[in-house]
ChimeraX commands (.cxc) that place a marker at each C-alpha (Angstrom):
marker #1 position 233.71,26.77,79.90 radius 0.5
marker #1 position 232.38,29.87,81.67 radius 0.5
marker #1 position 229.73,29.97,84.39 radius 0.5
marker #1 position 227.33,31.46,81.85 radius 0.5
marker #1 position 227.95,28.61,79.40 radius 0.5
marker #1 position 227.48,26.06,82.18 radius 0.5
marker #1 position 224.26,27.80,83.19 radius 0.5
marker #1 position 222.99,27.73,79.60 radius 0.5
marker #1 position 223.79,24.03,79.33 radius 0.5
marker #1 position 221.98,23.36,82.62 radius 0.5
marker #1 position 218.95,25.29,81.37 radius 0.5
marker #1 position 218.91,23.44,78.05 radius 0.5
marker #1 position 219.29,20.06,79.77 radius 0.5
marker #1 position 216.57,20.82,82.31 radius 0.5
marker #1 position 214.21,22.04,79.59 radius 0.5
marker #1 position 214.82,18.83,77.65 radius 0.5
marker #1 position 214.36,16.58,80.69 radius 0.5
marker #1 position 211.24,18.42,81.89 radius 0.5
marker #1 position 209.90,18.81,78.34 radius 0.5
marker #1 position 209.38,22.54,78.70 radius 0.5
marker #1 position 210.78,25.52,76.81 radius 0.5
marker #1 position 214.09,26.96,77.99 radius 0.5
marker #1 position 212.46,30.28,78.88 radius 0.5
marker #1 position 210.29,28.48,81.47 radius 0.5
marker #1 position 213.34,27.30,83.44 radius 0.5
marker #1 position 213.72,29.71,86.36 radius 0.5
marker #1 position 217.39,29.81,87.29 radius 0.5
marker #1 position 216.63,30.85,90.88 radius 0.5
marker #1 position 213.99,28.16,91.49 radius 0.5
marker #1 position 214.90,25.00,93.36 radius 0.5
marker #1 position 215.11,21.90,91.19 radius 0.5
marker #1 position 212.23,20.18,92.98 radius 0.5
marker #1 position 210.05,23.27,92.41 radius 0.5
marker #1 position 210.78,22.95,88.69 radius 0.5
marker #1 position 209.41,19.40,88.80 radius 0.5
marker #1 position 212.68,17.48,88.78 radius 0.5
marker #1 position 212.34,14.08,90.46 radius 0.5
marker #1 position 215.17,11.80,91.61 radius 0.5
marker #1 position 215.38,9.86,88.34 radius 0.5
marker #1 position 215.51,13.09,86.34 radius 0.5
marker #1 position 218.16,14.42,88.70 radius 0.5
marker #1 position 220.38,11.41,88.03 radius 0.5
marker #1 position 219.92,11.89,84.28 radius 0.5
marker #1 position 220.84,15.59,84.59 radius 0.5
marker #1 position 223.86,14.67,86.69 radius 0.5
marker #1 position 225.05,12.21,84.04 radius 0.5
marker #1 position 224.65,14.81,81.27 radius 0.5
marker #1 position 226.60,17.39,83.26 radius 0.5
marker #1 position 229.35,14.90,84.12 radius 0.5
marker #1 position 229.76,14.01,80.46 radius 0.5
marker #1 position 229.64,17.59,79.17 radius 0.5
marker #1 position 231.87,19.11,81.85 radius 0.5
marker #1 position 234.17,16.12,82.40 radius 0.5
marker #1 position 233.55,16.28,86.15 radius 0.5
marker #1 position 232.56,13.71,88.72 radius 0.5
marker #1 position 229.39,14.77,90.53 radius 0.5
marker #1 position 227.28,13.47,93.38 radius 0.5
marker #1 position 223.53,13.75,93.89 radius 0.5
marker #1 position 224.44,15.64,97.07 radius 0.5
marker #1 position 225.77,18.46,94.86 radius 0.5
marker #1 position 222.22,19.07,93.65 radius 0.5
marker #1 position 220.95,19.32,97.23 radius 0.5
marker #1 position 223.84,21.55,98.32 radius 0.5
marker #1 position 223.39,23.77,95.23 radius 0.5
marker #1 position 219.63,23.43,94.54 radius 0.5
marker #1 position 219.21,26.02,91.76 radius 0.5
marker #1 position 220.69,26.52,88.30 radius 0.5
marker #1 position 222.40,29.70,89.56 radius 0.5
marker #1 position 223.99,28.01,92.57 radius 0.5
marker #1 position 224.92,24.83,90.72 radius 0.5
marker #1 position 226.48,26.59,87.73 radius 0.5
marker #1 position 228.54,28.79,90.06 radius 0.5
marker #1 position 229.74,25.70,91.96 radius 0.5
marker #1 position 230.50,23.75,88.76 radius 0.5
marker #1 position 232.45,26.66,87.25 radius 0.5
marker #1 position 234.56,26.82,90.42 radius 0.5
marker #1 position 235.08,23.07,90.42 radius 0.5
marker #1 position 236.25,23.14,86.79 radius 0.5
marker #1 position 238.55,26.09,87.44 radius 0.5
marker #1 position 240.12,24.29,90.40 radius 0.5
marker #1 position 240.60,21.13,88.37 radius 0.5
marker #1 position 242.03,23.02,85.39 radius 0.5
marker #1 position 244.47,24.91,87.62 radius 0.5
marker #1 position 245.85,21.68,89.11 radius 0.5
marker link #1:1,2 radius 0.2
marker link #1:2,3 radius 0.2
marker link #1:3,4 radius 0.2
marker link #1:4,5 radius 0.2
marker link #1:5,6 radius 0.2
marker link #1:6,7 radius 0.2
marker link #1:7,8 radius 0.2
marker link #1:8,9 radius 0.2
marker link #1:9,10 radius 0.2
marker link #1:10,11 radius 0.2
marker link #1:11,12 radius 0.2
marker link #1:12,13 radius 0.2
marker link #1:13,14 radius 0.2
marker link #1:14,15 radius 0.2
marker link #1:15,16 radius 0.2
marker link #1:16,17 radius 0.2
marker link #1:17,18 radius 0.2
marker link #1:18,19 radius 0.2
marker link #1:19,20 radius 0.2
marker link #1:20,21 radius 0.2
marker link #1:21,22 radius 0.2
marker link #1:22,23 radius 0.2
marker link #1:23,24 radius 0.2
marker link #1:24,25 radius 0.2
marker link #1:25,26 radius 0.2
marker link #1:26,27 radius 0.2
marker link #1:27,28 radius 0.2
marker link #1:28,29 radius 0.2
marker link #1:29,30 radius 0.2
marker link #1:30,31 radius 0.2
marker link #1:31,32 radius 0.2
marker link #1:32,33 radius 0.2
marker link #1:33,34 radius 0.2
marker link #1:34,35 radius 0.2
marker link #1:35,36 radius 0.2
marker link #1:36,37 radius 0.2
marker link #1:37,38 radius 0.2
marker link #1:38,39 radius 0.2
marker link #1:39,40 radius 0.2
marker link #1:40,41 radius 0.2
marker link #1:41,42 radius 0.2
marker link #1:42,43 radius 0.2
marker link #1:43,44 radius 0.2
marker link #1:44,45 radius 0.2
marker link #1:45,46 radius 0.2
marker link #1:46,47 radius 0.2
marker link #1:47,48 radius 0.2
marker link #1:48,49 radius 0.2
marker link #1:49,50 radius 0.2
marker link #1:50,51 radius 0.2
marker link #1:51,52 radius 0.2
marker link #1:52,53 radius 0.2
marker link #1:53,54 radius 0.2
marker link #1:54,55 radius 0.2
marker link #1:55,56 radius 0.2
marker link #1:56,57 radius 0.2
marker link #1:57,58 radius 0.2
marker link #1:58,59 radius 0.2
marker link #1:59,60 radius 0.2
marker link #1:60,61 radius 0.2
marker link #1:61,62 radius 0.2
marker link #1:62,63 radius 0.2
marker link #1:63,64 radius 0.2
marker link #1:64,65 radius 0.2
marker link #1:65,66 radius 0.2
marker link #1:66,67 radius 0.2
marker link #1:67,68 radius 0.2
marker link #1:68,69 radius 0.2
marker link #1:69,70 radius 0.2
marker link #1:70,71 radius 0.2
marker link #1:71,72 radius 0.2
marker link #1:72,73 radius 0.2
marker link #1:73,74 radius 0.2
marker link #1:74,75 radius 0.2
marker link #1:75,76 radius 0.2
marker link #1:76,77 radius 0.2
marker link #1:77,78 radius 0.2
marker link #1:78,79 radius 0.2
marker link #1:79,80 radius 0.2
marker link #1:80,81 radius 0.2
marker link #1:81,82 radius 0.2
marker link #1:82,83 radius 0.2
marker link #1:83,84 radius 0.2
view
């Protein structure tokens, strides 16, 4: 899965969780600025773990607080895992 595909999945998941259209999800905006609370963050984390077959931590969302940063990190994490 490419970074772009991961980003699109993040956008779709966020739009679903926040009940907004996908075009309203700003990929450079911090998750808390988009309206994501801690319960929503855990739900998003679970969706991403299932879709990407990765183990994530809530800290990942604080270390990579935007769709752009998170999708870049997740793509790298998958590539590292797949190369092993």
